[in-house]
C-alpha positions in Angstrom: 97.2 77.0 113.5 97.4 79.7 116.4 95.0 82.4 117.0 97.2 85.5 116.6 97.6 87.6 119.4 95.7 91.1 119.1 97.0 92.1 122.4 100.7 92.9 121.3 99.8 93.6 117.7 99.8 97.1 116.2 96.8 98.8 115.0 96.2 99.6 111.4 96.9 103.1 111.1 98.7 104.3 114.6 97.0 107.9 115.4 99.3 110.3 117.2 98.3 113.8 117.7 99.7 116.6 115.6 101.9 119.8 117.1 99.2 122.2 118.6 96.2 119.7 118.9 94.3 119.2 122.3 94.2 115.9 124.0 91.2 114.0 121.9 92.0 115.1 118.2 94.2 112.7 117.0 95.4 112.0 113.2 97.0 109.1 111.7 100.5 109.1 110.4 99.4 108.7 106.7 96.9 111.7 107.3 100.0 113.4 108.8 102.2 112.2 105.5 98.9 113.5 103.2 99.3 117.5 105.7 103.6 117.2 105.7 103.0 116.7 101.4 100.4 119.4 100.9 102.8 121.8 102.2 106.0 121.1 100.8 104.3 120.8 97.5 101.9 124.6 97.5 104.1 126.7 96.9 104.5 124.6 93.5 101.3 124.4 92.4 100.6 120.8 94.2 103.2 118.1 92.7 100.2 116.0 91.3 102.2 114.2 89.4 103.9 112.6 92.7 100.4 112.1 94.3 99.3 108.8 93.2 103.4 107.1 93.3 103.4 108.4 97.0 100.5 107.4 98.4 98.8 105.6 96.4 95.4 107.5 95.2 94.4 109.5 92.5 95.1 113.5 93.1 90.9 114.3 93.6 90.8 111.6 96.2 94.2 113.2 97.9 92.6 116.4 97.9 89.2 115.1 99.1 90.9 112.8 102.3 92.9 116.7 102.8 90.0 118.5 103.1 87.8 116.7 105.2 91.4 116.2 107.2 91.3 119.6 108.0 87.6 119.9 108.5 87.6 117.8 111.0 90.5 118.8 112.9 90.9 122.6 112.7 93.3 123.1 114.5 96.3 121.6 112.2 94.9 124.1 110.1 95.6 127.0 113.0 98.8 129.6 111.3 99.3 131.5 114.7 
C-alpha cells in the first residue's frame, strides 16, 4: 500500500478569510456556515431545532462555538 501524497491533499478544515478580516484572521468554512446560520435564524429565535441536523451538534455546543468564534475573531462582529 502506497502512502498518501499529502502535498496535494486538501486540509481537513479549509481556512478562508471572511470579508472585512485582516490578513492573519482566518476562519474555517464550517465556522462561516455557523455564523451565516446564526445571522439567518436570529430574527426567528435561533432555529435551535435545525442545528443538530445541519451541523451534527447540540444547540448548546453550537452557541459555545459561535461565542468562541466571535471572541477570537472580533472583526466578524463589526456592524459598521
